[in-house]
C-alpha positions as CSV (number, residue, x, y, z in Angstrom):
1,X,-18.5,4.5,17.4
2,X,-14.9,6.0,18.1
3,X,-13.1,6.6,21.5
4,X,-11.3,9.9,21.2
5,X,-8.6,8.9,23.9
6,X,-7.9,5.5,22.2
7,X,-7.6,7.3,18.7
8,X,-5.1,10.0,20.1
9,X,-3.1,7.4,21.8
10,X,-3.0,5.3,18.6
11,X,-2.0,8.1,16.5
12,X,0.8,9.5,18.7
13,X,2.3,6.0,18.8
14,X,2.6,5.9,15.1
15,X,3.5,9.4,14.2
16,X,7.2,8.7,14.3
17,X,6.8,5.9,11.9
18,X,4.5,8.0,9.7
19,X,7.3,10.7,9.4
20,X,9.9,8.0,8.6
21,X,7.5,6.6,5.9
22,X,6.6,9.8,4.6
23,X,10.2,11.1,4.0
24,X,11.2,7.5,2.5
25,X,8.3,7.7,-0.2
26,X,9.3,11.5,-0.7
27,X,13.0,10.8,-1.4
28,X,12.1,7.8,-3.7
29,X,9.8,9.8,-5.7
30,X,11.9,13.0,-6.0
31,X,15.3,11.1,-6.6
32,X,14.0,8.6,-9.2
33,X,12.0,11.2,-11.1
34,X,15.0,13.5,-11.2
35,X,16.5,11.1,-13.8
36,X,13.5,11.5,-16.0
37,X,14.9,13.8,-18.6
38,X,17.9,11.6,-19.0
39,X,15.5,8.6,-19.7
40,X,13.2,10.7,-22.1
41,X,16.2,12.3,-24.1
42,X,17.6,8.8,-24.6
43,X,14.4,7.3,-25.6
44,X,15.4,5.2,-28.5
45,X,18.6,3.8,-26.5
46,X,16.4,3.1,-23.6
47,X,13.9,1.1,-25.8
48,X,16.9,-0.9,-27.5
49,X,18.4,-1.4,-24.0
50,X,14.7,-2.8,-22.7
51,X,14.5,-5.0,-25.8
52,X,17.6,-6.9,-24.6
53,X,15.9,-7.8,-21.3
54,X,14.2,-11.3,-21.1
55,X,10.7,-10.8,-21.9
56,X,9.8,-12.6,-18.6
57,X,11.7,-9.9,-16.8
58,X,10.0,-7.1,-18.7
59,X,6.7,-8.7,-18.0
60,X,7.3,-9.1,-14.4
61,X,8.1,-5.4,-13.8
62,X,5.4,-4.2,-16.4
63,X,8.1,-2.7,-18.6
64,X,6.4,-4.4,-21.7
65,X,3.4,-2.0,-20.9
66,X,5.5,1.2,-20.0
67,X,7.1,4.0,-22.0
68,X,9.7,5.5,-19.9
69,X,10.3,8.4,-22.3
70,X,6.8,9.5,-21.3
71,X,5.8,11.4,-18.2
72,X,3.2,8.9,-16.8
73,X,4.9,5.9,-18.3
74,X,8.1,6.6,-16.2
75,X,6.0,7.7,-13.2
76,X,4.0,4.4,-13.3
77,X,7.6,2.5,-13.1
78,X,8.6,4.6,-9.9
79,X,5.1,4.1,-8.5
80,X,5.5,0.4,-8.3
81,X,8.2,0.9,-5.7
82,X,6.0,3.5,-3.9
83,X,3.3,0.9,-3.7
84,X,5.7,-1.6,-2.2
85,X,6.5,0.9,0.5
86,X,2.9,1.6,0.9
87,X,2.0,-2.0,1.2
88,X,4.6,-2.6,4.1
89,X,3.6,0.5,5.9
90,X,-0.2,-0.5,5.8
91,X,0.7,-4.2,6.6
92,X,2.8,-3.1,9.6
93,X,-0.1,-1.0,11.0
94,X,-2.5,-3.9,10.4
95,X,-0.4,-6.5,12.1
96,X,0.4,-4.5,14.9
97,X,-3.3,-2.9,15.6
98,X,-4.3,-5.3,18.1
99,X,-1.2,-7.8,18.4
100,X,1.2,-5.5,20.3
101,X,-1.0,-5.0,23.1
102,X,-1.6,-8.6,23.4
103,X,2.1,-9.6,23.1
104,X,2.8,-6.9,25.7
105,X,0.0,-8.2,28.0
106,X,-1.5,-4.6,28.1
107,X,-4.7,-5.3,26.2
108,X,-6.8,-6.6,29.3
109,X,-5.9,-3.2,31.1
110,X,-7.4,-1.4,28.1
111,X,-10.5,-3.7,27.8
112,X,-11.1,-3.4,31.4
113,X,-12.1,0.2,30.8
114,X,-15.6,1.3,30.1
115,X,-15.4,0.8,26.4
116,X,-16.6,-1.9,24.0
117,X,-14.4,-3.9,21.8
118,X,-15.9,-2.5,18.8
119,X,-15.2,1.0,20.2
120,X,-11.5,0.0,20.7
121,X,-11.0,-1.5,17.2
122,X,-12.9,1.3,15.5
123,X,-10.6,3.9,17.2
124,X,-7.7,1.8,16.3
125,X,-8.6,1.6,12.6
126,X,-9.4,5.2,12.3
127,X,-6.1,6.1,13.8
128,X,-4.2,3.8,11.8
129,X,-6.1,5.0,8.4
130,X,-5.3,8.7,9.5
131,X,-1.5,7.9,9.7
132,X,-1.8,6.1,6.2
133,X,-3.7,9.3,4.9
134,X,-0.8,11.4,6.0
135,X,1.6,9.3,4.0
136,X,-0.6,9.3,1.0
137,X,-0.9,13.1,1.0
138,X,2.9,13.1,1.1
139,X,2.9,11.0,-2.1
140,X,0.4,13.4,-3.7
141,X,2.4,16.5,-2.8
142,X,6.0,14.9,-3.9
143,X,4.4,13.4,-7.1
144,X,2.9,16.8,-8.4
145,X,6.1,18.6,-7.2
146,X,8.6,16.0,-8.9
147,X,6.6,16.1,-12.2
148,X,6.5,19.9,-12.1
149,X,10.1,20.2,-11.6
150,X,11.7,17.5,-13.7
151,X,9.2,16.9,-16.7
152,X,11.1,19.3,-18.9
153,X,8.0,20.7,-20.4
154,X,6.5,17.5,-21.6
155,X,2.8,17.1,-21.6
156,X,0.8,14.5,-19.6
157,X,-2.8,13.5,-18.8
158,X,-3.5,15.0,-15.3
159,X,-6.7,12.9,-15.1
160,X,-4.6,9.7,-15.4
161,X,-2.2,11.0,-12.8
162,X,-5.2,11.6,-10.4
163,X,-6.6,8.1,-11.0
164,X,-3.3,6.8,-10.0
165,X,-3.0,9.0,-6.9
166,X,-6.6,8.3,-5.9
167,X,-5.9,4.4,-6.1
168,X,-3.5,4.8,-2.9
169,X,-6.2,4.8,-0.2
170,X,-7.9,1.8,-1.8
171,X,-4.6,0.1,-1.9
172,X,-3.6,1.0,1.8
173,X,-7.0,-0.1,3.1
174,X,-6.4,-3.6,1.6
175,X,-3.2,-4.3,3.2
176,X,-4.2,-2.7,6.3
177,X,-7.5,-4.9,6.7
178,X,-6.0,-8.2,5.3
179,X,-3.0,-7.6,7.8
180,X,-5.4,-7.0,10.7
181,X,-7.3,-10.3,9.7
182,X,-4.3,-12.3,9.6
183,X,-3.1,-11.1,13.1
184,X,-6.5,-12.0,14.5
185,X,-6.4,-15.4,12.8
186,X,-3.0,-16.6,14.2
187,X,-2.4,-17.2,18.1
188,X,-0.2,-14.4,18.8
189,X,2.2,-12.2,16.5
190,X,5.4,-11.4,18.4
191,X,7.0,-9.3,15.8
192,X,5.0,-7.5,13.2
193,X,7.8,-6.7,10.9
194,X,8.3,-10.2,9.5
195,X,4.6,-10.4,8.8
196,X,4.5,-7.1,7.1
197,X,7.3,-7.7,5.0
198,X,6.1,-11.1,3.9
199,X,2.7,-9.8,2.9
200,X,4.1,-6.9,1.0
201,X,6.7,-8.6,-0.8
202,X,4.6,-11.8,-1.1
203,X,1.8,-9.8,-2.9
204,X,4.4,-8.2,-5.2
205,X,6.0,-11.4,-6.0
206,X,2.4,-12.8,-7.0
207,X,2.0,-9.9,-9.3
208,X,5.3,-10.3,-10.9
209,X,4.5,-14.1,-11.6
210,X,1.1,-13.0,-12.9
211,X,2.9,-10.7,-15.5
212,X,5.4,-13.4,-16.3
213,X,2.8,-16.3,-16.8
214,X,-0.4,-14.2,-17.5
215,X,-2.2,-16.2,-14.8
216,X,-5.8,-14.6,-14.2
217,X,-5.9,-16.6,-10.9
218,X,-2.9,-14.8,-9.5
219,X,-4.3,-11.4,-10.4
220,X,-7.3,-12.1,-8.3
221,X,-4.9,-12.5,-5.1
222,X,-2.8,-9.4,-5.2
223,X,-3.6,-5.6,-4.8
224,X,-0.7,-4.8,-7.0
225,X,-2.6,-6.1,-10.0
226,X,-6.0,-4.8,-8.8
227,X,-4.6,-1.3,-8.8
228,X,-1.8,-1.6,-11.6
229,X,-0.3,1.7,-12.4
230,X,0.7,0.5,-15.8
231,X,-2.9,-0.6,-16.9
232,X,-4.2,2.9,-15.5
233,X,-1.7,4.7,-17.6
234,X,-2.3,2.4,-20.6
235,X,-6.1,2.5,-20.6
236,X,-6.8,5.8,-18.7
237,X,-9.1,3.9,-16.4
238,X,-9.2,1.3,-13.4
239,X,-9.7,-2.3,-14.2
240,X,-13.2,-2.2,-12.6
241,X,-13.8,-5.9,-11.8
242,X,-10.5,-6.1,-10.2
243,X,-10.8,-2.9,-8.1
244,X,-14.4,-4.1,-7.2
245,X,-12.9,-7.4,-6.0
246,X,-10.3,-5.5,-4.0
247,X,-12.9,-3.6,-2.3
248,X,-14.9,-6.7,-1.4
249,X,-11.9,-8.4,0.1
250,X,-11.2,-5.4,2.1
251,X,-14.7,-5.3,3.4
252,X,-15.0,-9.0,4.3
253,X,-11.5,-8.8,5.9
254,X,-12.8,-5.9,8.3
255,X,-16.0,-7.6,8.9
256,X,-14.2,-10.9,9.9
257,X,-11.7,-8.7,11.9
258,X,-14.5,-7.2,14.0
259,X,-16.3,-10.7,14.5
260,X,-12.9,-12.3,15.5
261,X,-11.7,-9.5,17.8
262,X,-15.0,-9.4,19.7
263,X,-14.9,-13.2,20.2
264,X,-11.2,-13.2,20.9
265,X,-9.7,-14.6,24.2
266,X,-7.3,-11.9,25.2
267,X,-4.4,-12.9,27.2
268,X,-4.1,-11.4,30.8
269,X,-1.3,-10.7,33.2
270,X,-1.0,-13.8,35.5
């Protein structure tokens, strides 16, 4: 059950951050996709240039499976960087969900109110996910706008684009939940930014190594592989086992977060 006052407070606290992240991904998508026509018109030259890159580098960025002269092939390349931004944002919210109040020693004041810890965490999670959904909607709008403006009349499979965009909510939830459970496992998170950057870039690097070495075990660890845009474009579908694994990790992380938070020793002002 949600507490409306906590929800509103958490939402307002993150509103400025949401606006910044939303403008960042909007600019990234529109600016990068504005170069699509140049890439598509020089497709043969681009393919020759890519062939000169080391195979390991092409595999790390998924370029061995992307056709940059194709609308969705080029979009899937941009979407990797969008995913990285979304991962850091979601991780930041996850790490800061309960740790900021603990580090500022205001958590005991909140918990002294007639509200259960389950209500507190549920309200905070819903507020954080609402903020992430706003950024998600900006990605949807800017993606359709950029493709409409810069595709130059080239056709694309709209169903595949929808699959890529629908993967965002699952992707965000996974980083939000993992960030939250890690913050509850450590004694105190004094600054959420290094943790969020570490989680986002760490997961991205694991995905790159997975592409280079073809290690299936690495694919099991990172949402970047669970919801790989290049795979979605190539197959017109999700990698079902990896998506189910991602959902399972998210659910386990959320369940563990509730269990840890209910039993957590909250520091008080002395």
